[in-house]
N, C-alpha and C positions, 0 to 999 in steps of 0.2 A: 886528414886523422891519419895517423899511424895505426897500424894493426898491430895487436897483442903477439910477442913473441913468446912462448912456452916452451919450456926444458920439457914439460910431462905435456901427454893429450890432457887438454882442459885443463890445463894449468892444476894438474893433481886429482881433479873430478874424476870417479868413475866414466868411462866413453861408453854413452849409449848412441843409438841412430838420432833420438829426438834432442838430444845435446849438441852432437856433431852438425846436425843442421841448422840448429840454430847459431851455433858459432859462427859455422859457415854465410848464413845471412848475415849475419852483422859485420863481419870480415869482408864483404864483397861491397858493402855501404861507406861513403866517407861522412857519417853524419849519424848526429844520434836518432836513435829509432823510438815511436812509442809503441808500447802494446798492441796498440790498433794495429800498426804497421804490420807486426809479426802475426795479427789475426788472420788479415788482409789476405797475405802472401804463402803464410805457413798453417792454414787450418789445416791440413792432411798430418800435420806433426802433433797436432792435440788440441785441446779447449783452451779457454782462457785462462783458466786454473792452472794447467800444465805449463804452458807459455809461461807465466808469471812467476811460477816456483822453479822453473829453470833459469830466467833473468836473475833471479834472487840468488841461487846457489851459484850462478857466475860471479854475482856480486860478491858472496862472502867468499868467493876463492879467489878475488882479486883480478878478475879478467875483465868486467867491467864495472865502470860508474854511472852511475845516475845524476843527470842534470833536470832541475824544474825549468821548462821554457816559460819565457813571458807571457803565455796562456793559460799557465798554471797545469799541464801536463808533461809528466814523468815521462822522461825519455834515458835511452840506455847507450854509452858508447864504450867500445872498447879500449882498455886502457893502453897507454902507449906500449910499455912493457908489463907483462904480468905481475902483479903485485905478491902472489903468493897467499896460502891459504892462512886465513886470519889477521893477514896484515890489516892495520887502520887505513882504511879509503880516505885520505886528503890529499885531493889533487888541487893545484895552486895554479893552475891556467886558465883563461878566459875562455869564454863559449862566445858565439854568434848567432843571432836570429834572425834570419831574412825576412823581412817584411812582406816579400812578395810571394816567393814560394814557402816559406815557413821552415825549411830547412834550419836545423841548429847545427852547428859543429864545432867542436873543440878546435880553438886556437892555442895549439902546445908552445907556439914560440912568443908567446904574452904568457909571463909568470909573472904573478902576484907576489908584492911583496909583505915579507914576513911583518907582522903587525903586533908588536906586545900589548896583551888586553889587560885591562887592569888584575890587580891579585883577586882569585877567587873566582875570576870567568874559566871558562873553559870551551875551547871552540872543535865545534863538530864536523862544520863545514863551513867553507867559505866558496862563494861563487861572483864573478863578476860577467855579467852579461851585457853584450853591445848588441844595437840590433840597427835594422838598415838594411840596405841592399848588397848580398851575398855576388863574388866576380862572376857566376854564370848569369845571375839578373841582370846584371849592369851591363855584360856583353849582346844580351838579348836585343 
């Protein structure tokens, strides 16, 4: 998964120690992360509500997108490039969920085709999820 490239710190958001630490945490992982991952590893940064509000502000600023895993858990992944403030998040890449380790990764190289919906339908989100064994688990 590519790391977000921002021209301004935090994609235009005001930089705070908590935001910087959470952004760095997301940036050091090659997979989408659940709120429980952040709670476990970043408890000193803030409580569950603080962590979620920060992730939501990152999503609104175009730094992360959320992915619903096959287990129903919402995970957050850094965007390949910063989308910018108030950009409509519409990512058209596939995701992969490993059935052994549980990691969910973005497959940026697999772009979804544009599909024209019937008149009157409006798309908010498109997801394509593959499941199976990831590269790391397959080599183990």
